[in-house]
C-alpha distance (Angstrom), angle and dihedral (degrees) to the residues before:
residue distance angle dihedral
M1 . . .
K2 3.78 . .
N3 3.78 122.8 .
L4 3.80 113.0 -91.9
K5 3.78 123.9 -128.6
N6 3.80 123.6 -61.0
S7 3.79 119.9 -93.8
K8 3.81 108.1 -88.0
M9 3.78 114.9 -83.4
L10 3.80 101.1 -20.6
L11 3.78 86.5 178.4
V12 3.75 122.6 64.2
L13 4.15 104.4 -108.2
S14 2.70 117.5 -79.7
L15 1.65 143.3 -31.4
G16 2.44 52.1 -153.0
L17 3.43 73.8 44.9
I18 1.98 115.0 -3.1
G19 2.57 132.2 -17.3
L20 2.77 117.0 111.5
S21 5.51 150.7 24.1
A22 3.75 124.2 -53.7
Q23 3.79 96.5 -123.4
A24 3.74 89.0 47.5
Q25 3.73 110.6 45.1
N26 3.76 146.7 31.1
I27 3.76 120.1 -69.7
S28 3.80 94.3 -93.8
T29 3.78 89.7 87.2
L30 3.77 97.6 31.1
N31 3.79 93.0 127.0
S32 3.78 102.7 30.7
E33 3.77 124.4 125.7
N34 3.80 87.9 -100.2
A35 3.79 93.8 65.5
P36 3.80 118.3 111.7
M37 3.80 121.7 -124.0
D38 3.78 97.6 -75.7
N39 3.79 114.2 58.1
S40 3.79 98.7 -158.7
A41 3.77 126.2 120.2
S42 3.79 92.7 -157.7
S43 3.77 110.4 100.6
A44 3.80 91.2 -150.2
T45 3.81 92.5 52.0
I46 3.78 91.9 46.1
A47 3.77 92.3 53.4
Q48 3.78 90.4 48.0
N49 3.80 95.1 47.4
N50 3.78 93.2 46.4
S51 3.79 91.9 57.3
Q52 3.78 112.9 91.7
T53 3.80 123.1 -138.3
Q54 3.78 115.6 -159.7
N55 3.79 126.7 -168.4
Q56 3.78 110.2 -155.1
A57 3.77 130.9 -176.9
A58 3.78 111.5 -96.2
G59 3.79 108.4 -130.0
T60 3.76 137.2 31.1
N61 3.77 109.7 -137.9
Y62 3.79 101.5 22.5
M63 3.80 129.0 60.8
P64 3.83 118.3 175.0
R65 3.79 118.9 -131.8
L66 3.78 114.0 -96.6
T67 3.80 113.9 -119.9
E68 3.82 93.8 -158.2
K69 3.75 137.0 30.0
M70 3.82 115.5 -91.3
N71 3.78 118.4 -118.9
Q72 3.79 108.7 -114.4
K73 3.78 127.4 -179.8
S74 3.77 119.2 -125.3
L75 3.79 118.1 -122.2
G76 3.81 89.9 -104.5
D77 3.80 93.0 51.7
H78 3.79 90.8 47.3
L79 3.80 92.6 51.9
L80 3.80 93.3 46.7
S81 3.81 94.6 47.4
N82 3.80 90.4 54.1
T83 3.81 98.0 42.5
F84 3.81 119.8 90.4
L85 3.80 130.2 -169.1
T86 3.80 118.1 -160.1
Y87 3.79 130.9 -175.2
Y88 3.80 119.1 -166.8
Q89 3.80 128.4 -175.2
Q90 3.78 130.5 -175.1
F91 3.80 123.0 -171.7
L92 3.80 114.5 -154.5
G93 3.78 106.8 -155.0
P94 3.82 139.9 -178.6
T95 3.78 125.4 -38.4
M96 3.78 127.9 -114.5
A97 3.81 88.0 -104.2
G98 3.81 91.2 60.9
G99 3.79 127.2 -130.6
N100 3.78 133.2 121.6
Y101 3.81 95.0 -76.0
T102 3.79 140.9 72.6
Y103 3.80 136.3 -141.6
N104 3.80 120.2 -114.2
V105 3.81 115.5 179.2
F106 3.82 89.6 -158.6
Q107 3.80 89.4 64.5
E108 3.79 96.4 56.0
A109 3.78 119.7 120.7
M110 3.79 111.1 -105.9
D111 3.81 111.3 -82.9
E112 3.81 90.8 -3.6
S113 3.80 107.4 113.9
G114 3.79 116.4 -156.4
T115 3.81 96.1 25.1
G116 3.81 98.3 109.3
R117 3.80 99.1 103.1
A118 3.80 106.5 139.8
P119 3.82 143.0 159.7
L120 3.79 118.5 -76.1
Q121 3.78 103.1 -86.1
S122 3.79 150.1 171.6
F123 3.78 130.8 -130.9
H124 3.83 117.0 -149.3
S125 3.79 129.9 -168.6
V126 3.81 131.1 -177.1
N127 3.78 118.2 -166.0
V128 3.82 130.5 -175.6
R129 3.80 115.4 -169.7
Y130 3.78 132.2 179.5
R131 3.80 116.8 -156.7
I132 3.79 108.7 -144.1
N133 3.81 92.4 -176.6
N134 3.80 138.3 -39.4
D135 3.81 90.8 -65.0
W136 3.80 106.6 35.8
A137 3.79 135.1 51.8
V138 3.80 137.1 162.0
G139 3.77 130.8 -163.6
A140 3.78 151.6 140.3
S141 3.79 133.9 -115.8
L142 3.78 139.9 -172.3
A143 3.81 129.2 -167.0
M144 3.78 134.5 -164.6
T145 3.79 139.7 174.8
N146 3.80 133.5 -151.1
G147 3.80 134.0 -175.2
Y148 3.80 130.9 -137.3
T149 3.81 107.6 -168.5
N150 3.80 135.5 49.5
E151 3.79 124.1 -68.3
V152 3.80 115.8 -79.3
S153 3.81 124.9 -140.8
N154 3.83 123.4 -136.6
Q155 3.79 126.6 -165.3
T156 3.82 119.0 -137.7
S157 3.80 136.4 177.1
W158 3.81 89.8 -97.2
G159 3.80 99.3 42.0
S160 3.79 134.6 -73.6
F161 3.78 138.7 -55.7
S162 3.80 135.5 -177.2
N163 3.80 131.5 -128.8
K164 3.79 107.2 -142.7
P165 3.84 130.0 -154.9
A166 3.80 91.8 -113.0
S167 3.80 124.6 152.9
E168 3.79 113.7 -127.6
F169 3.79 139.1 169.5
F170 3.80 120.1 -139.2
N171 3.81 144.1 153.8
A172 3.80 99.1 46.0
R173 3.80 100.5 -179.7
V174 3.77 144.0 171.7
Y175 3.78 115.6 -158.8
A176 3.77 149.3 174.1
N177 3.81 125.9 -140.4
L178 3.81 108.7 -143.6
P179 3.82 126.5 -148.0
G180 3.79 114.0 -83.0
L181 3.80 116.6 -104.5
R182 3.80 105.4 -134.5
T183 3.79 121.1 -158.2
R184 3.79 135.5 164.3
L185 3.80 88.9 -98.6
G186 3.79 96.8 49.2
T187 3.81 146.3 -67.8
L188 3.82 128.5 -66.0
W189 3.82 115.8 -148.9
S190 3.82 119.1 -165.6
T191 3.79 135.4 -169.0
V192 3.81 126.3 -174.1
S193 3.82 117.8 -161.6
Y194 3.78 140.1 -179.3
E195 3.80 115.5 -146.7
A196 3.80 122.5 -155.9
P197 3.82 120.0 -149.1
T198 3.80 101.0 -91.9
S199 3.81 113.3 149.6
V200 3.80 123.0 74.3
G201 3.81 90.0 -115.5
S202 3.80 95.4 52.3
R203 3.81 92.6 49.9
K204 3.79 92.1 44.9
N205 3.81 90.4 53.0
G206 3.80 91.3 51.4
M207 3.79 97.9 -111.1
K208 3.83 112.0 -177.9
G209 3.80 97.2 -169.5
G210 3.78 143.4 -55.8
L211 3.80 140.4 -117.3
V212 3.81 118.9 -145.6
I213 3.80 123.3 -172.4
S214 3.81 113.8 -175.0
E215 3.80 122.2 -170.1
S216 3.79 130.5 -171.8
F217 3.78 124.1 -177.7
S218 3.81 116.4 -166.6
F219 3.80 116.2 -166.0
N220 3.80 120.7 -134.9
I221 3.82 103.1 -111.3
P222 3.83 122.8 -173.6
S223 3.81 92.3 -136.9
Y224 3.82 116.8 67.1
K225 3.82 88.9 -151.2
W226 3.81 92.6 69.6
N227 3.80 125.5 68.6
I228 3.81 113.3 -177.1
G229 3.78 129.8 169.6
L230 3.79 152.1 114.9
L231 3.80 131.5 -85.6
G232 3.79 127.8 -156.6
Q233 3.79 136.5 174.5
Y234 3.80 133.0 -172.8
Y235 3.81 114.8 -162.4
R236 3.81 120.3 -173.7
A237 3.79 120.8 -178.2
Y238 3.81 119.3 -165.0
F239 3.81 121.5 -148.5
G240 3.78 135.6 178.3
E241 3.80 86.0 -114.8
N242 3.80 128.6 6.3
V243 3.82 94.3 -148.7
T244 3.80 123.1 44.2
V245 3.82 116.9 -155.4
T246 3.81 116.4 -162.1
P247 3.85 119.8 -179.9
G248 3.78 110.2 -107.5
Y249 3.82 94.4 18.5
L250 3.77 136.2 84.2
P251 3.84 114.8 -98.5
F252 3.79 111.9 -89.5
S253 3.82 114.0 -134.3
K254 3.80 110.0 -155.8
Q255 3.78 121.6 -139.0
T256 3.80 103.0 -110.9
T257 3.82 105.4 163.0
I258 3.80 133.8 35.9
I259 3.79 123.4 -178.2
S260 3.80 117.0 -174.4
G261 3.77 138.0 161.7
G262 3.76 148.0 119.9
P263 3.80 146.2 162.6
Y264 3.79 127.6 -57.0
V265 3.81 133.4 -165.4
N266 3.81 124.4 -166.5
Y267 3.81 126.5 -176.9
R268 3.80 120.0 -163.6
I269 3.81 107.2 -149.1
N270 3.81 92.6 -173.0
D271 3.80 139.2 -40.4
R272 3.80 91.8 -61.1
W273 3.81 106.6 36.0
M274 3.80 135.5 55.0
V275 3.81 134.9 172.2
G276 3.79 115.5 -148.8
S277 3.80 136.7 -172.2
I278 3.79 136.0 179.0
I279 3.81 137.9 174.7
T280 3.82 119.7 -154.4
F281 3.81 127.1 -160.4
D282 3.79 120.1 -167.0
W283 3.83 137.4 -159.3
D284 3.82 133.9 165.2
Q285 3.80 146.7 -175.2
R286 3.79 126.6 -137.1
G287 3.78 136.2 -167.3
K288 3.79 113.1 -36.6
Q289 3.82 91.8 8.5
T290 3.80 88.5 72.9
D291 3.82 114.7 123.8
T292 3.80 92.0 5.0
L293 3.81 129.7 107.3
K294 3.80 93.0 -106.8
F295 3.82 116.7 106.6
N296 3.79 136.5 175.7
N297 3.79 128.4 -143.4
N298 3.80 95.5 -106.5
L299 3.81 118.2 -175.0
D300 3.79 121.5 4.6
H301 3.80 114.9 -81.7
R302 3.78 107.8 -106.8
G303 3.78 146.5 -178.2
R304 3.77 138.0 -148.4
V305 3.82 135.8 -164.3
S306 3.79 123.4 -168.3
L307 3.78 143.3 -177.3
N308 3.80 113.9 -148.5
Y309 3.80 133.2 -168.1
F310 3.81 123.9 -158.5
P311 3.83 111.8 -157.1
Q312 3.79 114.4 -141.5
S313 3.78 100.0 -165.8
I314 3.84 106.7 32.9
K315 3.78 109.3 95.5
Y316 3.82 116.6 -127.8
L317 3.82 94.7 0.6
T318 3.80 104.7 116.9
N319 3.78 101.7 179.9
V320 3.79 146.7 -25.6
G321 3.77 125.1 -155.7
V322 3.78 150.1 165.4
F323 3.79 126.6 -139.5
A324 3.79 147.9 175.9
Q325 3.79 122.4 -144.5
A326 3.79 128.1 -171.6
L327 3.78 143.1 166.0
L328 3.79 114.1 -98.9
K329 3.81 86.0 -119.3
F330 3.78 88.8 67.5
R331 3.80 121.4 -139.8
P332 3.83 126.6 156.8
E333 3.82 92.1 -129.3
T334 3.85 92.0 56.8
T335 3.81 95.0 45.6
A336 3.81 113.3 94.0
F337 3.79 133.8 -172.7
G338 3.78 125.2 -147.4
A339 3.79 149.9 152.0
D340 3.79 136.7 -132.1
F341 3.79 143.8 -176.2
A342 3.79 138.9 -174.0
I343 3.81 132.3 -148.9
R344 3.78 122.6 -163.3
F345 3.80 127.2 -168.0
């Protein structure tokens, strides 16, 4: 019996959702748990927000008497002013080939390229983050997906299967944003997350938990209009057993490790518009390969281009955008169009 399809979207989108940090990637993951402290896609704003201004008392041995009471925030006000709630939605629409379906690489059958035809669908993510200071933050996030159209059948080398328009929660995570490592070449942003077994597939396979390490390196570029860098993510799922043996069936090797990443290039046209692009490469380990140097080519390598708009006068709305994503082995039927937006409170 062949291995069935991967659990839906084990990676956060992204990239392209994903994803994947705001300084580092296109706007599709602007408000994900991987984003550094300052959720702005403008390189100039990022540089400004990352600088720290400190007001220190002038003098060492002498402090003049205050003539009026200083304004101090209560603990509740302090917590609220440093806590941010973000909702992100991505709609994955029709393919270039037409038809009432989309293409989602995360819904391919394992080792069966081109089998990700699926119902039109949306990806949702809710993220709560507390900013400890300009360098540290902690938070939690939860994602889900839902479909809109009828189930779609895919043909594989071992038979056929259908992707259904089911609603499912996944990727329940708690995380910590680490201080950026600044060098002459650029800045490295890091996020460490713990993932609880959330999806039906992960619980069915006996997943105990997961470790996610997300890295984003943003190069220092002379022009503030350009934002260029590299993304990387290490995902390690822990199970009671990495290989399940059932009498009468072939052993089932569980997907324990996923390593993905690639380059991104963003160009800020002006304060309101940005063009983004990213390429993602993907490898994994399964069963007895775990913690060795042997890797498989997991999901198809893929790319994404986007056009993003940043409203200046609509409160809470961070961005809206449209995009096209395709496998690097281009085919119209595996090239999908979509749209997304993010709201931050």
